[in-house]
N, C-alpha and C positions, 0 to 999 in steps of 0.2 A: 158744419151745419149745411143742410141743403134746403132750398126754398120749397115750400109746398103751397098748393092752392089755398088762398085765404090769407097769404102773407106771413104766416108763422114759419119759423125755421125749426127744423127737427134735426137733432144729432143723428148721424148715420148709425150709431150703435143703438139708438132708441127708435129708429124708424120701424115701421111695421109693413111686412109684405102684403100685397093685395090678395083678395079671395081666399082660396083654400090653403095657400101657403101660410096665411096668418095663423091659422089654428096649429099648424105644424111648428111654426116659430115659437108659439107659446109653450107647446109641449117640450120643444128642444131646450128652451131657456130654463124650464123647470128641471130638466135632466142634466143641467150643467153645460150645455152647448153655448157657444157665442155666435150670435147671428147679427151680421152687419151688412150694410149696403156699400159696395165699392164705388169708385169713381165712374166706372163704366155701366153703372146701373144694374149690376148683377148682385145676387145675395151670396155672401160668404158664410158658410156654416162650418164652425170648427167644433169637432167632437171633443169631449173631455180626454179621450185617449190620443188626440193629436191629429186625427184624420180631418182633411179639409175638403169640402164639397162646394162647388159653385153652381147656382141655379139662376135662370133668367128671372127678371123682375116680373114679367107677365107671360106665363106660358101661353103659347099660341093656340093650343087646343087641349082637349081632355087628355090626349096621349102625352103631351108635354108635362102636364101636371103629374100624371101617373109615373112617368119616367123620373121626374125629380123626386117624388116620394120614394120610389124604389131605390134610388141612389142613396138617399138619406137613411133608409132602413138598412141597407147593406153596410153602411158605416156605423150602425149601432143604435139609431134612433128607434125608440119603442113608441109606436103610435097606438091609437085606440083599437084599430082593426087587428093589429098583431097581438094585442093583449087578450082579445076575445078567443083566440085559438088555443 
């Protein structure tokens, strides 16, 4: 469990990424991915096929967010933008 503002503890496996990564985490979990927060405050994304991707907790800029999304998509995550094509 990790402390969060407000004094409540959240399990690392139930924690939710900030900002745009939160939407991707929801999609990933619905597609069978495991999304957890590690001790160094990075997100560990494990695909159903076994691929593991690590992303930072708070991408520093828009490019960081896009790079994280690209790595997840390359590992097999189907997001809304990809389904439109």
